[in-house]
GULO-169285 format. One record per atom (N, C-alpha, C): atom name; x, y, z. Coordinates in pm, whole numbers. Layout:
<rs>
<atom: CA, px: X, py: Y, pz: Z> .
...
</rs>
This chain:
<rs>
<atom: N, px: 2507, py: 2071, pz: 1113> .
<atom: CA, px: 2389, py: 2131, pz: 1056> .
<atom: C, px: 2432, py: 1975, pz: 918> .
<atom: N, px: 2526, py: 1967, pz: 897> .
<atom: CA, px: 2545, py: 1873, pz: 747> .
<atom: C, px: 2520, py: 1738, pz: 840> .
<atom: N, px: 2487, py: 1708, pz: 927> .
<atom: CA, px: 2417, py: 1599, pz: 1008> .
<atom: C, px: 2263, py: 1575, pz: 1024> .
<atom: N, px: 2203, py: 1671, pz: 983> .
<atom: CA, px: 2095, py: 1711, pz: 1007> .
<atom: C, px: 2008, py: 1688, pz: 849> .
<atom: N, px: 2084, py: 1725, pz: 780> .
<atom: CA, px: 2099, py: 1692, pz: 650> .
<atom: C, px: 2091, py: 1581, pz: 571> .
<atom: N, px: 2189, py: 1540, pz: 623> .
<atom: CA, px: 2208, py: 1388, pz: 569> .
<atom: C, px: 2076, py: 1284, pz: 650> .
<atom: N, px: 2028, py: 1336, pz: 745> .
<atom: CA, px: 1935, py: 1272, pz: 836> .
<atom: C, px: 1831, py: 1226, pz: 768> .
<atom: N, px: 1806, py: 1401, pz: 736> .
<atom: CA, px: 1689, py: 1471, pz: 652> .
<atom: C, px: 1680, py: 1372, pz: 497> .
<atom: N, px: 1754, py: 1387, pz: 448> .
<atom: CA, px: 1776, py: 1302, pz: 299> .
<atom: C, px: 1758, py: 1158, pz: 308> .
<atom: N, px: 1799, py: 1124, pz: 407> .
<atom: CA, px: 1770, py: 940, pz: 393> .
<atom: C, px: 1633, py: 908, pz: 441> .
<atom: N, px: 1572, py: 1012, pz: 520> .
<atom: CA, px: 1448, py: 959, pz: 587> .
<atom: C, px: 1323, py: 1010, pz: 462> .
<atom: N, px: 1397, py: 1126, pz: 408> .
<atom: CA, px: 1269, py: 1140, pz: 263> .
<atom: C, px: 1283, py: 1040, pz: 127> .
<atom: N, px: 1451, py: 975, pz: 151> .
<atom: CA, px: 1453, py: 868, pz: 26> .
<atom: C, px: 1349, py: 773, pz: 89> .
<atom: N, px: 1365, py: 729, pz: 201> .
<atom: CA, px: 1318, py: 621, pz: 241> .
<atom: C, px: 1149, py: 620, pz: 218> .
<atom: N, px: 1062, py: 773, pz: 271> .
<atom: CA, px: 974, py: 775, pz: 267> .
<atom: C, px: 956, py: 743, pz: 138> .
<atom: N, px: 995, py: 779, pz: 32> .
<atom: CA, px: 998, py: 775, pz: -86> .
<atom: C, px: 949, py: 638, pz: -164> .
<atom: N, px: 1045, py: 557, pz: -96> .
<atom: CA, px: 1058, py: 389, pz: -167> .
<atom: C, px: 885, py: 312, pz: -73> .
<atom: N, px: 840, py: 390, pz: 81> .
<atom: CA, px: 779, py: 330, pz: 150> .
<atom: C, px: 672, py: 365, pz: 80> .
<atom: N, px: 633, py: 460, pz: -7> .
<atom: CA, px: 510, py: 527, pz: -63> .
<atom: C, px: 467, py: 486, pz: -197> .
<atom: N, px: 598, py: 408, pz: -247> .
<atom: CA, px: 604, py: 331, pz: -360> .
<atom: C, px: 482, py: 206, pz: -372> .
<atom: N, px: 445, py: 172, pz: -285> .
<atom: CA, px: 368, py: 51, pz: -287> .
<atom: C, px: 260, py: 114, pz: -302> .
<atom: N, px: 171, py: 23, pz: -396> .
<atom: CA, px: 7, py: 103, pz: -419> .
<atom: C, px: -93, py: 81, pz: -296> .
<atom: N, px: -170, py: 140, pz: -294> .
<atom: CA, px: -304, py: 101, pz: -170> .
<atom: C, px: -395, py: 47, pz: -252> .
<atom: N, px: -386, py: -73, pz: -260> .
<atom: CA, px: -517, py: -159, pz: -313> .
<atom: C, px: -645, py: -201, pz: -260> .
<atom: N, px: -672, py: -100, pz: -133> .
<atom: CA, px: -827, py: -161, pz: -62> .
<atom: C, px: -901, py: -102, pz: -133> .
<atom: N, px: -1030, py: -155, pz: -152> .
<atom: CA, px: -1128, py: -146, pz: -190> .
<atom: C, px: -1169, py: -200, pz: -324> .
<atom: N, px: -1282, py: -157, pz: -396> .
<atom: CA, px: -1347, py: -248, pz: -449> .
<atom: C, px: -1277, py: -239, pz: -613> .
<atom: N, px: -1268, py: -378, pz: -662> .
<atom: CA, px: -1227, py: -341, pz: -826> .
<atom: C, px: -1292, py: -430, pz: -858> .
<atom: N, px: -1311, py: -401, pz: -1009> .
<atom: CA, px: -1395, py: -454, pz: -1143> .
<atom: C, px: -1321, py: -530, pz: -1214> .
<atom: N, px: -1327, py: -636, pz: -1230> .
<atom: CA, px: -1202, py: -720, pz: -1326> .
<atom: C, px: -1277, py: -774, pz: -1442> .
<atom: N, px: -1179, py: -781, pz: -1543> .
<atom: CA, px: -1275, py: -834, pz: -1675> .
<atom: C, px: -1169, py: -945, pz: -1704> .
<atom: N, px: -1210, py: -1050, pz: -1664> .
<atom: CA, px: -1105, py: -1187, pz: -1735> .
<atom: C, px: -1127, py: -1269, pz: -1858> .
<atom: N, px: -1049, py: -1287, pz: -1944> .
<atom: CA, px: -1022, py: -1364, pz: -2082> .
<atom: C, px: -960, py: -1500, pz: -2055> .
<atom: N, px: -1019, py: -1627, pz: -2037> .
<atom: CA, px: -950, py: -1746, pz: -1979> .
<atom: C, px: -1009, py: -1856, pz: -2073> .
<atom: N, px: -902, py: -1860, pz: -2172> .
<atom: CA, px: -945, py: -2024, pz: -2263> .
<atom: C, px: -1058, py: -1995, pz: -2326> .
<atom: N, px: -1028, py: -1795, pz: -2397> .
<atom: CA, px: -1163, py: -1752, pz: -2498> .
<atom: C, px: -1302, py: -1735, pz: -2423> .
<atom: N, px: -1296, py: -1748, pz: -2309> .
<atom: CA, px: -1435, py: -1686, pz: -2205> .
<atom: C, px: -1387, py: -1611, pz: -2157> .
<atom: N, px: -1462, py: -1499, pz: -2157> .
<atom: CA, px: -1478, py: -1364, pz: -2106> .
<atom: C, px: -1553, py: -1368, pz: -2012> .
<atom: N, px: -1537, py: -1282, pz: -1873> .
<atom: CA, px: -1600, py: -1252, pz: -1750> .
<atom: C, px: -1578, py: -1120, pz: -1680> .
<atom: N, px: -1680, py: -1094, pz: -1584> .
<atom: CA, px: -1679, py: -994, pz: -1509> .
<atom: C, px: -1707, py: -1012, pz: -1362> .
<atom: N, px: -1627, py: -966, pz: -1295> .
<atom: CA, px: -1651, py: -987, pz: -1139> .
<atom: C, px: -1603, py: -884, pz: -1048> .
<atom: N, px: -1616, py: -871, pz: -940> .
<atom: CA, px: -1584, py: -781, pz: -810> .
<atom: C, px: -1521, py: -810, pz: -696> .
<atom: N, px: -1426, py: -789, pz: -691> .
<atom: CA, px: -1350, py: -834, pz: -560> .
<atom: C, px: -1305, py: -670, pz: -473> .
<atom: N, px: -1345, py: -729, pz: -354> .
<atom: CA, px: -1287, py: -570, pz: -234> .
<atom: C, px: -1202, py: -642, pz: -152> .
<atom: N, px: -1107, py: -553, pz: -191> .
<atom: CA, px: -967, py: -593, pz: -115> .
<atom: C, px: -971, py: -525, pz: 5> .
<atom: N, px: -902, py: -615, pz: 146> .
<atom: CA, px: -833, py: -511, pz: 265> .
<atom: C, px: -678, py: -535, pz: 231> .
<atom: N, px: -646, py: -424, pz: 253> .
<atom: CA, px: -481, py: -439, pz: 245> .
<atom: C, px: -441, py: -398, pz: 397> .
<atom: N, px: -328, py: -504, pz: 455> .
<atom: CA, px: -253, py: -488, pz: 598> .
<atom: C, px: -114, py: -421, pz: 548> .
<atom: N, px: -26, py: -387, pz: 540> .
<atom: CA, px: 74, py: -384, pz: 506> .
<atom: C, px: 127, py: -445, pz: 374> .
<atom: N, px: 162, py: -556, pz: 342> .
<atom: CA, px: 195, py: -590, pz: 239> .
<atom: C, px: 84, py: -755, pz: 224> .
<atom: N, px: 16, py: -751, pz: 303> .
<atom: CA, px: -113, py: -891, pz: 320> .
<atom: C, px: -207, py: -826, pz: 254> .
<atom: N, px: -284, py: -870, pz: 116> .
<atom: CA, px: -419, py: -900, pz: 72> .
<atom: C, px: -502, py: -984, pz: 140> .
<atom: N, px: -628, py: -952, pz: 148> .
<atom: CA, px: -740, py: -1043, pz: 186> .
<atom: C, px: -868, py: -970, pz: 169> .
<atom: N, px: -953, py: -1017, pz: 164> .
<atom: CA, px: -1096, py: -982, pz: 109> .
<atom: C, px: -1200, py: -1107, pz: 25> .
<atom: N, px: -1265, py: -1064, pz: 6> .
<atom: CA, px: -1354, py: -1117, pz: -95> .
<atom: C, px: -1323, py: -1103, pz: -288> .
<atom: N, px: -1394, py: -1207, pz: -316> .
<atom: CA, px: -1449, py: -1159, pz: -472> .
<atom: C, px: -1576, py: -1255, pz: -503> .
<atom: N, px: -1676, py: -1173, pz: -557> .
<atom: CA, px: -1785, py: -1214, pz: -576> .
<atom: C, px: -1770, py: -1349, pz: -696> .
<atom: N, px: -1850, py: -1458, pz: -640> .
<atom: CA, px: -1844, py: -1583, pz: -708> .
<atom: C, px: -1969, py: -1579, pz: -831> .
<atom: N, px: -1991, py: -1716, pz: -885> .
<atom: CA, px: -2147, py: -1701, pz: -939> .
<atom: C, px: -2243, py: -1760, pz: -842> .
<atom: N, px: -2195, py: -1792, pz: -749> .
<atom: CA, px: -2302, py: -1821, pz: -630> .
<atom: C, px: -2277, py: -1821, pz: -494> .
<atom: N, px: -2179, py: -1734, pz: -464> .
<atom: CA, px: -2109, py: -1689, pz: -323> .
<atom: C, px: -2011, py: -1620, pz: -351> .
<atom: N, px: -1969, py: -1536, pz: -246> .
<atom: CA, px: -1835, py: -1455, pz: -237> .
<atom: C, px: -1745, py: -1567, pz: -175> .
<atom: N, px: -1645, py: -1563, pz: -232> .
<atom: CA, px: -1524, py: -1647, pz: -255> .
<atom: C, px: -1381, py: -1531, pz: -175> .
<atom: N, px: -1342, py: -1600, pz: -68> .
<atom: CA, px: -1217, py: -1570, pz: 43> .
<atom: C, px: -1104, py: -1554, pz: -79> .
<atom: N, px: -1046, py: -1392, pz: -64> .
<atom: CA, px: -905, py: -1382, pz: -113> .
<atom: C, px: -817, py: -1481, pz: -8> .
<atom: N, px: -765, py: -1562, pz: -79> .
<atom: CA, px: -592, py: -1570, pz: 2> .
<atom: C, px: -471, py: -1622, pz: -85> .
<atom: N, px: -365, py: -1632, pz: 31> .
<atom: CA, px: -222, py: -1569, pz: 31> .
<atom: C, px: -239, py: -1440, pz: -78> .
<atom: N, px: -296, py: -1356, pz: -36> .
<atom: CA, px: -261, py: -1186, pz: -131> .
<atom: C, px: -125, py: -1147, pz: -76> .
<atom: N, px: -44, py: -1103, pz: -184> .
<atom: CA, px: 49, py: -1055, pz: -111> .
<atom: C, px: 87, py: -896, pz: -241> .
<atom: N, px: 144, py: -786, pz: -155> .
<atom: CA, px: 192, py: -692, pz: -231> .
<atom: C, px: 333, py: -640, pz: -213> .
<atom: N, px: 410, py: -698, pz: -357> .
<atom: CA, px: 548, py: -633, pz: -339> .
<atom: C, px: 554, py: -546, pz: -463> .
<atom: N, px: 624, py: -406, pz: -384> .
<atom: CA, px: 651, py: -323, pz: -513> .
<atom: C, px: 476, py: -277, pz: -553> .
<atom: N, px: 487, py: -289, pz: -709> .
<atom: CA, px: 356, py: -285, pz: -763> .
<atom: C, px: 339, py: -395, pz: -839> .
<atom: N, px: 339, py: -540, pz: -734> .
<atom: CA, px: 319, py: -656, pz: -798> .
<atom: C, px: 220, py: -694, pz: -712> .
<atom: N, px: 87, py: -784, pz: -737> .
<atom: CA, px: -39, py: -817, pz: -677> .
<atom: C, px: -33, py: -950, pz: -725> .
<atom: N, px: -61, py: -1020, pz: -586> .
<atom: CA, px: -74, py: -1168, pz: -620> .
<atom: C, px: -208, py: -1199, pz: -538> .
<atom: N, px: -297, py: -1307, pz: -568> .
<atom: CA, px: -393, py: -1361, pz: -476> .
<atom: C, px: -459, py: -1492, pz: -567> .
<atom: N, px: -517, py: -1537, pz: -447> .
<atom: CA, px: -602, py: -1674, pz: -529> .
<atom: C, px: -735, py: -1695, pz: -455> .
<atom: N, px: -839, py: -1763, pz: -512> .
<atom: CA, px: -944, py: -1790, pz: -451> .
<atom: C, px: -991, py: -1951, pz: -500> .
<atom: N, px: -1072, py: -2021, pz: -398> .
<atom: CA, px: -1088, py: -2146, pz: -447> .
<atom: C, px: -1266, py: -2138, pz: -477> .
<atom: N, px: -1289, py: -2194, pz: -584> .
<atom: CA, px: -1419, py: -2217, pz: -643> .
<atom: C, px: -1428, py: -2363, pz: -654> .
<atom: N, px: -1583, py: -2365, pz: -757> .
<atom: CA, px: -1553, py: -2524, pz: -827> .
<atom: C, px: -1599, py: -2494, pz: -941> .
<atom: N, px: -1588, py: -2566, pz: -1053> .
<atom: CA, px: -1676, py: -2588, pz: -1198> .
<atom: C, px: -1758, py: -2742, pz: -1174> .
<atom: N, px: -1886, py: -2744, pz: -1184> .
<atom: CA, px: -1930, py: -2880, pz: -1206> .
<atom: C, px: -1882, py: -2955, pz: -1084> .
<atom: N, px: -1901, py: -2924, pz: -998> .
<atom: CA, px: -1825, py: -3025, pz: -889> .
<atom: C, px: -1696, py: -3048, pz: -806> .
<atom: N, px: -1626, py: -2993, pz: -932> .
<atom: CA, px: -1478, py: -3004, pz: -940> .
<atom: C, px: -1421, py: -2898, pz: -857> .
<atom: N, px: -1325, py: -2920, pz: -745> .
<atom: CA, px: -1229, py: -2763, pz: -690> .
<atom: C, px: -1162, py: -2741, pz: -776> .
<atom: N, px: -1153, py: -2586, pz: -783> .
<atom: CA, px: -1043, py: -2542, pz: -860> .
<atom: C, px: -974, py: -2376, pz: -767> .
<atom: N, px: -879, py: -2380, pz: -777> .
<atom: CA, px: -779, py: -2252, pz: -767> .
<atom: C, px: -745, py: -2179, pz: -834> .
<atom: N, px: -819, py: -2059, pz: -850> .
<atom: CA, px: -790, py: -1953, pz: -928> .
<atom: C, px: -693, py: -1824, pz: -872> .
<atom: N, px: -561, py: -1837, pz: -951> .
<atom: CA, px: -445, py: -1750, pz: -928> .
<atom: C, px: -428, py: -1646, pz: -1016> .
<atom: N, px: -393, py: -1536, pz: -941> .
<atom: CA, px: -398, py: -1378, pz: -1026> .
<atom: C, px: -248, py: -1330, pz: -973> .
<atom: N, px: -162, py: -1289, pz: -1068> .
<atom: CA, px: -78, py: -1214, pz: -1058> .
<atom: C, px: -86, py: -1115, pz: -1140> .
<atom: N, px: -77, py: -977, pz: -1047> .
<atom: CA, px: -115, py: -817, pz: -1166> .
<atom: C, px: -8, py: -737, pz: -1119> .
<atom: N, px: 19, py: -669, pz: -1197> .
<atom: CA, px: 88, py: -532, pz: -1177> .
<atom: C, px: 25, py: -410, pz: -1203> .
<atom: N, px: -7, py: -313, pz: -1080> .
<atom: CA, px: -84, py: -218, pz: -1053> .
<atom: C, px: 17, py: -75, pz: -1142> .
<atom: N, px: -75, py: 2, pz: -1186> .
<atom: CA, px: -6, py: 116, pz: -1236> .
<atom: C, px: -66, py: 247, pz: -1189> .
<atom: N, px: 9, py: 374, pz: -1209> .
<atom: CA, px: 1, py: 510, pz: -1135> .
<atom: C, px: -131, py: 548, pz: -1128> .
<atom: N, px: -263, py: 501, pz: -1231> .
<atom: CA, px: -350, py: 549, pz: -1288> .
<atom: C, px: -462, py: 448, pz: -1235> .
<atom: N, px: -449, py: 329, pz: -1084> .
<atom: CA, px: -515, py: 280, pz: -1030> .
<atom: C, px: -604, py: 179, pz: -1114> .
<atom: N, px: -508, py: 111, pz: -1168> .
<atom: CA, px: -501, py: -43, pz: -1292> .
<atom: C, px: -448, py: -101, pz: -1271> .
<atom: N, px: -523, py: -248, pz: -1266> .
<atom: CA, px: -450, py: -371, pz: -1242> .
<atom: C, px: -401, py: -438, pz: -1384> .
<atom: N, px: -333, py: -463, pz: -1431> .
<atom: CA, px: -335, py: -605, pz: -1568> .
<atom: C, px: -248, py: -693, pz: -1545> .
<atom: N, px: -261, py: -814, pz: -1585> .
<atom: CA, px: -188, py: -942, pz: -1532> .
<atom: C, px: -224, py: -1053, pz: -1619> .
<atom: N, px: -214, py: -1181, pz: -1525> .
<atom: CA, px: -211, py: -1312, pz: -1574> .
<atom: C, px: -321, py: -1384, pz: -1483> .
<atom: N, px: -411, py: -1489, pz: -1514> .
<atom: CA, px: -517, py: -1556, pz: -1406> .
<atom: C, px: -473, py: -1702, pz: -1480> .
<atom: N, px: -494, py: -1789, pz: -1356> .
<atom: CA, px: -435, py: -1942, pz: -1384> .
<atom: C, px: -499, py: -2021, pz: -1314> .
<atom: N, px: -578, py: -2149, pz: -1403> .
<atom: CA, px: -701, py: -2183, pz: -1329> .
<atom: C, px: -659, py: -2339, pz: -1319> .
<atom: N, px: -604, py: -2373, pz: -1148> .
<atom: CA, px: -574, py: -2495, pz: -1121> .
<atom: C, px: -688, py: -2602, pz: -1095> .
<atom: N, px: -737, py: -2754, pz: -1069> .
<atom: CA, px: -624, py: -2822, pz: -1200> .
<atom: C, px: -623, py: -2831, pz: -1330> .
<atom: N, px: -705, py: -2744, pz: -1419> .
<atom: CA, px: -761, py: -2728, pz: -1509> .
<atom: C, px: -628, py: -2715, pz: -1635> .
<atom: N, px: -554, py: -2649, pz: -1586> .
<atom: CA, px: -405, py: -2606, pz: -1689> .
<atom: C, px: -426, py: -2485, pz: -1760> .
<atom: N, px: -544, py: -2411, pz: -1742> .
<atom: CA, px: -574, py: -2303, pz: -1804> .
<atom: C, px: -506, py: -2166, pz: -1786> .
<atom: N, px: -484, py: -2097, pz: -1857> .
<atom: CA, px: -451, py: -1949, pz: -1801> .
<atom: C, px: -526, py: -1822, pz: -1877> .
<atom: N, px: -532, py: -1739, pz: -1874> .
<atom: CA, px: -565, py: -1649, pz: -1931> .
<atom: C, px: -505, py: -1486, pz: -1895> .
<atom: N, px: -556, py: -1337, pz: -1928> .
<atom: CA, px: -567, py: -1239, pz: -1865> .
<atom: C, px: -672, py: -1153, pz: -1810> .
<atom: N, px: -616, py: -1047, pz: -1731> .
<atom: CA, px: -708, py: -994, pz: -1670> .
<atom: C, px: -703, py: -843, pz: -1650> .
<atom: N, px: -767, py: -739, pz: -1676> .
<atom: CA, px: -753, py: -583, pz: -1605> .
<atom: C, px: -858, py: -577, pz: -1475> .
<atom: N, px: -805, py: -479, pz: -1431> .
<atom: CA, px: -879, py: -413, pz: -1338> .
<atom: C, px: -881, py: -316, pz: -1291> .
<atom: N, px: -1018, py: -238, pz: -1206> .
<atom: CA, px: -1002, py: -75, pz: -1253> .
<atom: C, px: -1066, py: -61, pz: -1076> .
<atom: N, px: -1009, py: -23, pz: -998> .
<atom: CA, px: -1073, py: 64, pz: -895> .
<atom: C, px: -1166, py: 122, pz: -914> .
<atom: N, px: -1279, py: 139, pz: -771> .
<atom: CA, px: -1350, py: 221, pz: -787> .
<atom: C, px: -1320, py: 369, pz: -736> .
<atom: N, px: -1218, py: 345, pz: -714> .
<atom: CA, px: -1122, py: 479, pz: -607> .
<atom: C, px: -1094, py: 586, pz: -756> .
<atom: N, px: -1059, py: 676, pz: -744> .
<atom: CA, px: -1066, py: 759, pz: -818> .
<atom: C, px: -908, py: 789, pz: -850> .
<atom: N, px: -855, py: 752, pz: -731> .
<atom: CA, px: -700, py: 781, pz: -726> .
<atom: C, px: -648, py: 635, pz: -659> .
<atom: N, px: -542, py: 567, pz: -665> .
<atom: CA, px: -482, py: 453, pz: -592> .
<atom: C, px: -348, py: 540, pz: -605> .
<atom: N, px: -293, py: 558, pz: -477> .
<atom: CA, px: -125, py: 566, pz: -469> .
<atom: C, px: -112, py: 569, pz: -355> .
</rs>
């Protein structure tokens, strides 16, 4: 009986930790403030285990989400775009809270500018 209790306790504890990572799949509305410029966009994420893919709407076309990952409540991804003909990479690093909101930083290479962003999910509950 004691062995059964210990096995059940270990299973429940490991399940609780596995469930701690948020499910960020679906549509998110982002508000970014970079170098004094505010903008809004929408991303649709596909989550497979700890890998994040999908698309974000750019000014002229959808941009592919690359190098996306989820580690606990930390989420990172990037998109490639261009500005006045210059290729650029936009890198996002965020923390997801229990209310289904992301907050974090955004870096734009090669311009070396950064800013902050928030994102809210179209889902009522992200857990």
